[in-house]
N, CA, C and O atoms as CSV, one atom per row, in Angstrom:
chain,resi,resn,atom,element,x,y,z
A,1,MET,N,N,8.988,-3.001,-11.011
A,1,MET,CA,C,8.914,-2.286,-9.746
A,1,MET,C,C,9.878,-2.918,-8.764
A,1,MET,O,O,9.916,-4.139,-8.618
A,2,GLN,N,N,10.652,-2.094,-8.097
A,2,GLN,CA,C,11.596,-2.589,-7.118
A,2,GLN,C,C,10.852,-2.857,-5.819
A,2,GLN,O,O,10.176,-1.971,-5.297
A,3,LEU,N,N,10.972,-4.074,-5.292
A,3,LEU,CA,C,10.216,-4.454,-4.114
A,3,LEU,C,C,10.625,-3.678,-2.875
A,3,LEU,O,O,9.782,-3.403,-2.021
A,4,ASP,N,N,11.904,-3.316,-2.751
A,4,ASP,CA,C,12.343,-2.577,-1.574
A,4,ASP,C,C,11.660,-1.232,-1.456
A,4,ASP,O,O,11.497,-0.707,-0.355
A,5,ALA,N,N,11.259,-0.668,-2.592
A,5,ALA,CA,C,10.686,0.675,-2.593
A,5,ALA,C,C,9.224,0.678,-2.176
A,5,ALA,O,O,8.665,1.746,-1.924
A,6,VAL,N,N,8.595,-0.476,-2.099
A,6,VAL,CA,C,7.176,-0.549,-1.780
A,6,VAL,C,C,6.993,-0.582,-0.270
A,6,VAL,O,O,7.592,-1.404,0.423
A,7,VAL,N,N,6.167,0.311,0.223
A,7,VAL,CA,C,5.861,0.362,1.641
A,7,VAL,C,C,4.368,0.163,1.782
A,7,VAL,O,O,3.580,0.803,1.085
A,8,CYS,N,N,3.985,-0.708,2.668
A,8,CYS,CA,C,2.569,-0.976,2.896
A,8,CYS,C,C,1.871,0.314,3.300
A,8,CYS,O,O,2.304,0.978,4.242
A,9,PRO,N,N,0.783,0.685,2.597
A,9,PRO,CA,C,0.114,1.950,2.898
A,9,PRO,C,C,-0.564,1.974,4.258
A,9,PRO,O,O,-0.916,3.053,4.734
A,10,THR,N,N,-0.763,0.820,4.907
A,10,THR,CA,C,-1.435,0.812,6.200
A,10,THR,C,C,-0.470,0.698,7.359
A,10,THR,O,O,-0.888,0.768,8.515
A,11,CYS,N,N,0.826,0.523,7.079
A,11,CYS,CA,C,1.828,0.443,8.143
A,11,CYS,C,C,2.140,1.839,8.662
A,11,CYS,O,O,1.961,2.827,7.949
A,12,PRO,N,N,2.606,1.920,9.906
A,12,PRO,CA,C,3.072,3.222,10.386
A,12,PRO,C,C,4.252,3.680,9.540
A,12,PRO,O,O,4.963,2.847,8.977
A,13,PRO,N,N,4.474,4.990,9.438
A,13,PRO,CA,C,5.601,5.473,8.643
A,13,PRO,C,C,6.910,4.874,9.143
A,13,PRO,O,O,7.155,4.781,10.346
A,14,ALA,N,N,7.734,4.476,8.195
A,14,ALA,CA,C,9.046,3.917,8.536
A,14,ALA,C,C,9.997,4.207,7.396
A,14,ALA,O,O,9.588,4.475,6.267
A,15,SER,N,N,11.242,4.150,7.712
A,15,SER,CA,C,12.229,4.392,6.667
A,15,SER,C,C,12.318,3.167,5.766
A,15,SER,O,O,11.979,2.067,6.202
A,16,PRO,N,N,12.767,3.326,4.518
A,16,PRO,CA,C,12.927,2.174,3.630
A,16,PRO,C,C,13.831,1.109,4.230
A,16,PRO,O,O,13.629,-0.081,3.985
A,17,GLU,N,N,14.837,1.524,5.024
A,17,GLU,CA,C,15.735,0.552,5.633
A,17,GLU,C,C,14.982,-0.336,6.622
A,17,GLU,O,O,15.230,-1.540,6.686
A,18,GLN,N,N,14.072,0.247,7.387
A,18,GLN,CA,C,13.298,-0.548,8.334
A,18,GLN,C,C,12.432,-1.557,7.613
A,18,GLN,O,O,12.310,-2.696,8.062
A,19,HIS,N,N,11.824,-1.159,6.496
A,19,HIS,CA,C,10.999,-2.091,5.742
A,19,HIS,C,C,11.849,-3.141,5.046
A,19,HIS,O,O,11.454,-4.304,4.962
A,20,ARG,N,N,13.005,-2.743,4.549
A,20,ARG,CA,C,13.859,-3.669,3.818
A,20,ARG,C,C,14.264,-4.839,4.703
A,20,ARG,O,O,14.355,-5.974,4.233
A,21,TRP,N,N,14.509,-4.567,5.982
A,21,TRP,CA,C,15.003,-5.615,6.859
A,21,TRP,C,C,13.902,-6.233,7.712
A,21,TRP,O,O,14.195,-6.953,8.667
A,22,ALA,N,N,12.665,-5.967,7.389
A,22,ALA,CA,C,11.549,-6.552,8.130
A,22,ALA,C,C,11.541,-8.063,7.952
A,22,ALA,O,O,11.958,-8.582,6.917
A,23,THR,N,N,11.070,-8.743,8.952
A,23,THR,CA,C,10.968,-10.198,8.879
A,23,THR,C,C,9.541,-10.583,8.573
A,23,THR,O,O,8.652,-9.732,8.552
A,24,VAL,N,N,9.319,-11.857,8.338
A,24,VAL,CA,C,7.972,-12.352,8.068
A,24,VAL,C,C,7.058,-12.025,9.245
A,24,VAL,O,O,5.895,-11.675,9.041
A,25,GLN,N,N,7.562,-12.134,10.468
A,25,GLN,CA,C,6.731,-11.856,11.641
A,25,GLN,C,C,6.363,-10.379,11.733
A,25,GLN,O,O,5.349,-10.030,12.337
A,26,ASP,N,N,7.176,-9.515,11.140
A,26,ASP,CA,C,6.929,-8.076,11.198
A,26,ASP,C,C,6.002,-7.577,10.094
A,26,ASP,O,O,5.659,-6.395,10.071
A,27,MET,N,N,5.585,-8.463,9.171
A,27,MET,CA,C,4.765,-8.015,8.045
A,27,MET,C,C,3.452,-7.435,8.518
A,27,MET,O,O,2.864,-7.881,9.503
A,28,CYS,N,N,3.017,-6.442,7.798
A,28,CYS,CA,C,1.721,-5.839,8.066
A,28,CYS,C,C,0.643,-6.891,7.866
A,28,CYS,O,O,0.720,-7.684,6.928
A,29,ARG,N,N,-0.342,-6.909,8.719
A,29,ARG,CA,C,-1.398,-7.907,8.612
A,29,ARG,C,C,-2.662,-7.366,7.970
A,29,ARG,O,O,-3.614,-8.115,7.750
A,30,SER,N,N,-2.684,-6.092,7.672
A,30,SER,CA,C,-3.902,-5.556,7.089
A,30,SER,C,C,-3.657,-5.057,5.677
A,30,SER,O,O,-2.621,-4.467,5.370
A,31,ILE,N,N,-4.626,-5.309,4.843
A,31,ILE,CA,C,-4.617,-4.812,3.477
A,31,ILE,C,C,-5.817,-3.884,3.385
A,31,ILE,O,O,-6.905,-4.220,3.851
A,32,LYS,N,N,-5.620,-2.718,2.784
A,32,LYS,CA,C,-6.715,-1.748,2.677
A,32,LYS,C,C,-7.903,-2.333,1.936
A,32,LYS,O,O,-7.745,-3.095,0.982
A,33,THR,N,N,-9.096,-1.965,2.388
A,33,THR,CA,C,-10.305,-2.277,1.635
A,33,THR,C,C,-10.329,-1.334,0.444
A,33,THR,O,O,-10.210,-0.119,0.600
A,34,LEU,N,N,-10.486,-1.902,-0.747
A,34,LEU,CA,C,-10.350,-1.102,-1.970
A,34,LEU,C,C,-11.673,-0.841,-2.670
A,34,LEU,O,O,-11.712,-0.721,-3.894
A,35,ARG,N,N,-12.733,-0.753,-1.926
A,35,ARG,CA,C,-14.023,-0.467,-2.564
A,35,ARG,C,C,-14.723,0.641,-1.790
A,35,ARG,O,O,-14.452,0.862,-0.610
A,36,PRO,N,N,-15.627,1.333,-2.474
A,36,PRO,CA,C,-16.412,2.356,-1.779
A,36,PRO,C,C,-17.254,1.705,-0.685
A,36,PRO,O,O,-17.665,0.559,-0.867
A,37,PRO,N,N,-17.522,2.328,0.381
A,37,PRO,CA,C,-17.200,3.706,0.748
A,37,PRO,C,C,-15.831,3.836,1.417
A,37,PRO,O,O,-15.454,4.935,1.822
A,38,TYR,N,N,-15.087,2.750,1.539
A,38,TYR,CA,C,-13.786,2.805,2.200
A,38,TYR,C,C,-12.757,3.574,1.392
A,38,TYR,O,O,-11.930,4.288,1.959
A,39,LEU,N,N,-12.799,3.436,0.092
A,39,LEU,CA,C,-11.871,4.120,-0.798
A,39,LEU,C,C,-12.620,4.403,-2.088
A,39,LEU,O,O,-13.012,3.480,-2.802
A,40,ASP,N,N,-12.818,5.675,-2.382
A,40,ASP,CA,C,-13.605,6.044,-3.564
A,40,ASP,C,C,-12.813,5.965,-4.861
A,40,ASP,O,O,-13.360,5.566,-5.889
A,41,ASN,N,N,-11.551,6.331,-4.835
A,41,ASN,CA,C,-10.731,6.335,-6.049
A,41,ASN,C,C,-9.579,5.363,-5.870
A,41,ASN,O,O,-8.586,5.678,-5.214
A,42,VAL,N,N,-9.713,4.193,-6.449
A,42,VAL,CA,C,-8.683,3.167,-6.330
A,42,VAL,C,C,-7.714,3.303,-7.496
A,42,VAL,O,O,-8.120,3.265,-8.658
A,43,SER,N,N,-6.454,3.458,-7.187
A,43,SER,CA,C,-5.433,3.568,-8.224
A,43,SER,C,C,-4.816,2.198,-8.486
A,43,SER,O,O,-4.987,1.266,-7.700
A,44,THR,N,N,-4.105,2.090,-9.591
A,44,THR,CA,C,-3.401,0.839,-9.870
A,44,THR,C,C,-2.312,0.609,-8.822
A,44,THR,O,O,-1.968,-0.536,-8.528
A,45,ASP,N,N,-1.773,1.684,-8.262
A,45,ASP,CA,C,-0.789,1.539,-7.184
A,45,ASP,C,C,-1.420,0.920,-5.937
A,45,ASP,O,O,-0.796,0.098,-5.266
A,46,ASP,N,N,-2.671,1.321,-5.625
A,46,ASP,CA,C,-3.381,0.734,-4.487
A,46,ASP,C,C,-3.588,-0.761,-4.696
A,46,ASP,O,O,-3.369,-1.562,-3.787
A,47,VAL,N,N,-4.012,-1.128,-5.901
A,47,VAL,CA,C,-4.261,-2.534,-6.223
A,47,VAL,C,C,-2.955,-3.315,-6.165
A,47,VAL,O,O,-2.915,-4.417,-5.617
A,48,HIS,N,N,-1.894,-2.756,-6.721
A,48,HIS,CA,C,-0.601,-3.435,-6.720
A,48,HIS,C,C,-0.067,-3.613,-5.295
A,48,HIS,O,O,0.462,-4.674,-4.964
A,49,ALA,N,N,-0.201,-2.582,-4.447
A,49,ALA,CA,C,0.270,-2.666,-3.065
A,49,ALA,C,C,-0.467,-3.764,-2.302
A,49,ALA,O,O,0.145,-4.512,-1.540
A,50,ALA,N,N,-1.778,-3.860,-2.507
A,50,ALA,CA,C,-2.555,-4.906,-1.842
A,50,ALA,C,C,-2.144,-6.290,-2.351
A,50,ALA,O,O,-2.014,-7.228,-1.564
A,51,ALA,N,N,-1.941,-6.417,-3.653
A,51,ALA,CA,C,-1.526,-7.702,-4.234
A,51,ALA,C,C,-0.145,-8.092,-3.723
A,51,ALA,O,O,0.090,-9.253,-3.388
A,52,LEU,N,N,0.757,-7.137,-3.662
A,52,LEU,CA,C,2.100,-7.405,-3.174
A,52,LEU,C,C,2.065,-7.866,-1.720
A,52,LEU,O,O,2.753,-8.817,-1.349
A,53,GLN,N,N,1.271,-7.195,-0.907
A,53,GLN,CA,C,1.166,-7.577,0.502
A,53,GLN,C,C,0.597,-8.985,0.633
A,53,GLN,O,O,1.067,-9.768,1.458
A,54,TYR,N,N,-0.406,-9.312,-0.170
A,54,TYR,CA,C,-1.004,-10.644,-0.140
A,54,TYR,C,C,0.031,-11.710,-0.519
A,54,TYR,O,O,0.172,-12.715,0.179
A,55,VAL,N,N,0.745,-11.493,-1.614
A,55,VAL,CA,C,1.736,-12.479,-2.070
A,55,VAL,C,C,2.860,-12.616,-1.044
A,55,VAL,O,O,3.331,-13.723,-0.785
A,56,ARG,N,N,3.284,-11.512,-0.466
A,56,ARG,CA,C,4.306,-11.586,0.584
A,56,ARG,C,C,3.848,-12.462,1.741
A,56,ARG,O,O,4.594,-13.305,2.239
A,57,LYS,N,N,2.613,-12.244,2.155
A,57,LYS,CA,C,2.084,-12.986,3.296
A,57,LYS,C,C,1.964,-14.473,2.975
A,57,LYS,O,O,2.375,-15.318,3.771
A,58,VAL,N,N,1.404,-14.792,1.817
A,58,VAL,CA,C,1.218,-16.195,1.435
A,58,VAL,C,C,2.570,-16.890,1.249
A,58,VAL,O,O,2.743,-18.035,1.666
A,59,ALA,N,N,3.522,-16.198,0.626
A,59,ALA,CA,C,4.840,-16.782,0.374
A,59,ALA,C,C,5.700,-16.836,1.638
A,59,ALA,O,O,6.673,-17.587,1.708
A,60,GLY,N,N,5.329,-16.034,2.628
A,60,GLY,CA,C,6.102,-16.028,3.863
A,60,GLY,C,C,7.431,-15.320,3.727
A,60,GLY,O,O,8.381,-15.616,4.453
A,61,MET,N,N,7.496,-14.387,2.798
A,61,MET,CA,C,8.738,-13.639,2.608
A,61,MET,C,C,8.423,-12.231,2.152
A,61,MET,O,O,7.477,-11.997,1.399
A,62,ARG,N,N,9.215,-11.322,2.610
A,62,ARG,CA,C,9.050,-9.922,2.209
A,62,ARG,C,C,9.641,-9.698,0.826
A,62,ARG,O,O,9.119,-8.917,0.030
A,63,ARG,N,N,10.718,-10.384,0.559
A,63,ARG,CA,C,11.412,-10.206,-0.711
A,63,ARG,C,C,11.913,-11.576,-1.166
A,63,ARG,O,O,12.566,-12.275,-0.392
A,64,PRO,N,N,11.621,-11.971,-2.400
A,64,PRO,CA,C,12.046,-13.293,-2.846
A,64,PRO,C,C,13.539,-13.341,-3.180
A,64,PRO,O,O,14.151,-12.328,-3.515
A,65,ALA,N,N,14.100,-14.533,-3.080
A,65,ALA,CA,C,15.463,-14.753,-3.563
A,65,ALA,C,C,15.442,-14.609,-5.086
A,65,ALA,O,O,14.384,-14.728,-5.704
A,66,ARG,N,N,16.567,-14.360,-5.675
A,66,ARG,CA,C,16.622,-14.185,-7.131
A,66,ARG,C,C,15.982,-15.347,-7.880
A,66,ARG,O,O,15.317,-15.146,-8.897
A,67,VAL,N,N,16.180,-16.546,-7.384
A,67,VAL,CA,C,15.640,-17.719,-8.060
A,67,VAL,C,C,14.107,-17.702,-8.065
A,67,VAL,O,O,13.488,-18.338,-8.919
A,68,ASN,N,N,13.496,-16.990,-7.131
A,68,ASN,CA,C,12.031,-16.941,-7.018
A,68,ASN,C,C,11.413,-15.636,-7.515
A,68,ASN,O,O,10.190,-15.494,-7.499
A,69,GLU,N,N,12.232,-14.683,-7.956
A,69,GLU,CA,C,11.702,-13.375,-8.359
A,69,GLU,C,C,10.657,-13.476,-9.465
A,69,GLU,O,O,9.622,-12.812,-9.400
A,70,GLU,N,N,10.914,-14.287,-10.464
A,70,GLU,CA,C,9.994,-14.381,-11.608
A,70,GLU,C,C,8.623,-14.891,-11.188
A,70,GLU,O,O,7.605,-14.311,-11.568
A,71,VAL,N,N,8.584,-15.957,-10.417
A,71,VAL,CA,C,7.296,-16.513,-9.999
A,71,VAL,C,C,6.608,-15.581,-8.994
A,71,VAL,O,O,5.382,-15.468,-8.999
A,72,PHE,N,N,7.373,-14.927,-8.149
A,72,PHE,CA,C,6.829,-13.983,-7.178
A,72,PHE,C,C,6.184,-12.800,-7.899
A,72,PHE,O,O,5.046,-12.430,-7.609
A,73,ASP,N,N,6.930,-12.207,-8.848
A,73,ASP,CA,C,6.409,-11.069,-9.605
A,73,ASP,C,C,5.185,-11.459,-10.431
A,73,ASP,O,O,4.240,-10.678,-10.543
A,74,ALA,N,N,5.193,-12.661,-11.009
A,74,ALA,CA,C,4.038,-13.132,-11.783
A,74,ALA,C,C,2.818,-13.278,-10.879
A,74,ALA,O,O,1.700,-12.949,-11.277
A,75,ALA,N,N,3.035,-13.769,-9.665
A,75,ALA,CA,C,1.920,-13.922,-8.716
A,75,ALA,C,C,1.332,-12.557,-8.359
A,75,ALA,O,O,0.113,-12.407,-8.276
A,76,VAL,N,N,2.194,-11.568,-8.149
A,76,VAL,CA,C,1.707,-10.218,-7.831
A,76,VAL,C,C,0.862,-9.683,-8.984
A,76,VAL,O,O,-0.197,-9.099,-8.753
A,77,GLU,N,N,1.314,-9.875,-10.212
A,77,GLU,CA,C,0.551,-9.403,-11.379
A,77,GLU,C,C,-0.778,-10.135,-11.501
A,77,GLU,O,O,-1.794,-9.516,-11.817
A,78,GLU,N,N,-0.790,-11.437,-11.259
A,78,GLU,CA,C,-2.038,-12.208,-11.344
A,78,GLU,C,C,-3.026,-11.783,-10.266
A,78,GLU,O,O,-4.220,-11.647,-10.535
A,79,VAL,N,N,-2.535,-11.573,-9.050
A,79,VAL,CA,C,-3.416,-11.125,-7.968
A,79,VAL,C,C,-3.922,-9.708,-8.258
A,79,VAL,O,O,-5.079,-9.398,-7.976
A,80,SER,N,N,-3.075,-8.855,-8.810
A,80,SER,CA,C,-3.512,-7.504,-9.190
A,80,SER,C,C,-4.632,-7.573,-10.218
A,80,SER,O,O,-5.644,-6.884,-10.085
A,81,ALA,N,N,-4.456,-8.401,-11.239
A,81,ALA,CA,C,-5.473,-8.533,-12.287
A,81,ALA,C,C,-6.774,-9.086,-11.714
A,81,ALA,O,O,-7.857,-8.612,-12.056
A,82,ALA,N,N,-6.668,-10.085,-10.845
A,82,ALA,CA,C,-7.872,-10.656,-10.227
A,82,ALA,C,C,-8.573,-9.619,-9.353
A,82,ALA,O,O,-9.802,-9.567,-9.318
A,83,THR,N,N,-7.809,-8.803,-8.657
A,83,THR,CA,C,-8.384,-7.761,-7.805
A,83,THR,C,C,-9.112,-6.720,-8.644
A,83,THR,O,O,-10.209,-6.290,-8.289
A,84,GLU,N,N,-8.509,-6.318,-9.745
A,84,GLU,CA,C,-9.166,-5.354,-10.629
A,84,GLU,C,C,-10.460,-5.924,-11.206
A,84,GLU,O,O,-11.458,-5.211,-11.312
A,85,ARG,N,N,-10.448,-7.207,-11.583
A,85,ARG,CA,C,-11.680,-7.839,-12.088
A,85,ARG,C,C,-12.743,-7.881,-10.994
A,85,ARG,O,O,-13.914,-7.602,-11.248
A,86,LEU,N,N,-12.336,-8.227,-9.796
A,86,LEU,CA,C,-13.280,-8.277,-8.673
A,86,LEU,C,C,-13.892,-6.910,-8.426
A,86,LEU,O,O,-15.113,-6.781,-8.334
A,87,LEU,N,N,-13.057,-5.896,-8.319
A,87,LEU,CA,C,-13.564,-4.551,-8.030
A,87,LEU,C,C,-14.476,-4.028,-9.135
A,87,LEU,O,O,-15.476,-3.367,-8.853
A,88,SER,N,N,-14.141,-4.318,-10.384
A,88,SER,CA,C,-14.981,-3.825,-11.474
A,88,SER,C,C,-16.276,-4.612,-11.602
A,88,SER,O,O,-17.241,-4.117,-12.184
A,89,GLY,N,N,-16.314,-5.823,-11.073
A,89,GLY,CA,C,-17.513,-6.641,-11.187
A,89,GLY,C,C,-18.452,-6.577,-9.995
A,89,GLY,O,O,-19.577,-7.071,-10.070
A,90,LEU,N,N,-18.010,-5.978,-8.899
A,90,LEU,CA,C,-18.865,-5.904,-7.702
A,90,LEU,C,C,-20.071,-5.004,-7.933
A,90,LEU,O,O,-19.961,-3.936,-8.535
A,91,THR,N,N,-21.203,-5.443,-7.453
A,91,THR,CA,C,-22.400,-4.616,-7.425
A,91,THR,C,C,-22.626,-4.250,-5.971
A,91,THR,O,O,-22.861,-5.113,-5.125
A,92,LEU,N,N,-22.551,-2.966,-5.697
A,92,LEU,CA,C,-22.671,-2.486,-4.323
A,92,LEU,C,C,-23.994,-1.754,-4.145
A,92,LEU,O,O,-24.493,-1.128,-5.080
A,93,PRO,N,N,-24.556,-1.832,-2.952
A,93,PRO,CA,C,-25.798,-1.100,-2.717
A,93,PRO,C,C,-25.543,0.393,-2.826
A,93,PRO,O,O,-24.468,0.883,-2.481
A,94,ALA,N,N,-26.544,1.102,-3.310
A,94,ALA,CA,C,-26.433,2.561,-3.439
A,94,ALA,C,C,-26.293,3.169,-2.053
A,94,ALA,O,O,-26.917,2.722,-1.090
A,95,ARG,N,N,-25.473,4.182,-1.978
A,95,ARG,CA,C,-25.332,4.882,-0.702
A,95,ARG,C,C,-26.596,5.671,-0.439
A,95,ARG,O,O,-27.207,6.210,-1.363
A,96,SER,N,N,-26.978,5.736,0.797
A,96,SER,CA,C,-28.192,6.458,1.148
A,96,SER,C,C,-27.994,7.954,0.962
A,96,SER,O,O,-26.871,8.452,1.032
A,97,ALA,N,N,-29.071,8.655,0.728
A,97,ALA,CA,C,-29.023,10.110,0.590
A,97,ALA,C,C,-28.488,10.749,1.860
A,97,ALA,O,O,-27.749,11.732,1.795
A,98,ALA,N,N,-28.851,10.205,3.013
A,98,ALA,CA,C,-28.388,10.754,4.288
A,98,ALA,C,C,-26.875,10.658,4.391
A,98,ALA,O,O,-26.222,11.601,4.837
A,99,ALA,N,N,-26.306,9.516,3.979
A,99,ALA,CA,C,-24.858,9.344,4.049
A,99,ALA,C,C,-24.156,10.324,3.113
A,99,ALA,O,O,-23.108,10.866,3.464
A,100,ALA,N,N,-24.713,10.558,1.935
A,100,ALA,CA,C,-24.144,11.498,0.989
A,100,ALA,C,C,-24.157,12.909,1.557
A,100,ALA,O,O,-23.188,13.651,1.397
A,101,VAL,N,N,-25.249,13.285,2.219
A,101,VAL,CA,C,-25.353,14.620,2.826
A,101,VAL,C,C,-24.333,14.758,3.943
A,101,VAL,O,O,-23.676,15.794,4.051
A,102,LEU,N,N,-24.189,13.741,4.770
A,102,LEU,CA,C,-23.213,13.795,5.869
A,102,LEU,C,C,-21.800,13.908,5.317
A,102,LEU,O,O,-20.986,14.658,5.855
A,103,ASP,N,N,-21.496,13.174,4.251
A,103,ASP,CA,C,-20.165,13.242,3.643
A,103,ASP,C,C,-19.885,14.638,3.104
A,103,ASP,O,O,-18.793,15.172,3.302
A,104,SER,N,N,-20.861,15.231,2.426
A,104,SER,CA,C,-20.642,16.554,1.843
A,104,SER,C,C,-20.513,17.610,2.942
A,104,SER,O,O,-19.774,18.580,2.772
A,105,ALA,N,N,-21.216,17.444,4.065
A,105,ALA,CA,C,-21.127,18.403,5.165
A,105,ALA,C,C,-19.777,18.271,5.859
A,105,ALA,O,O,-19.227,19.265,6.333
A,106,ALA,N,N,-19.236,17.051,5.925
A,106,ALA,CA,C,-17.958,16.848,6.607
A,106,ALA,C,C,-16.789,17.339,5.777
A,106,ALA,O,O,-15.752,17.712,6.325
A,107,GLY,N,N,-16.945,17.343,4.444
A,107,GLY,CA,C,-15.833,17.694,3.558
A,107,GLY,C,C,-15.719,19.125,3.349
A,107,GLY,O,O,-14.830,19.574,2.626
């Protein structure tokens, strides 16, 4: 995956050029919550975007230098795998019947 093409899903819309030249101070500070009821259908793209944002923040860089690409990409994959394990292992309280009715009425 090309890092320049990834845009944080919680950032305001921006052109790829604006994201490409973003600085560490300009990085998005929020990562989407990837569990119900915040997000019912989590895709691998959602998990990867959150992992990428986390690694960017921890590393203090939006895009690694060539010498760091391998370790950066490996970290993103490891965080993605850990996130998928976390999400699949969580036990969440059942949603109340009232909340389900309100959701169906709103949709």
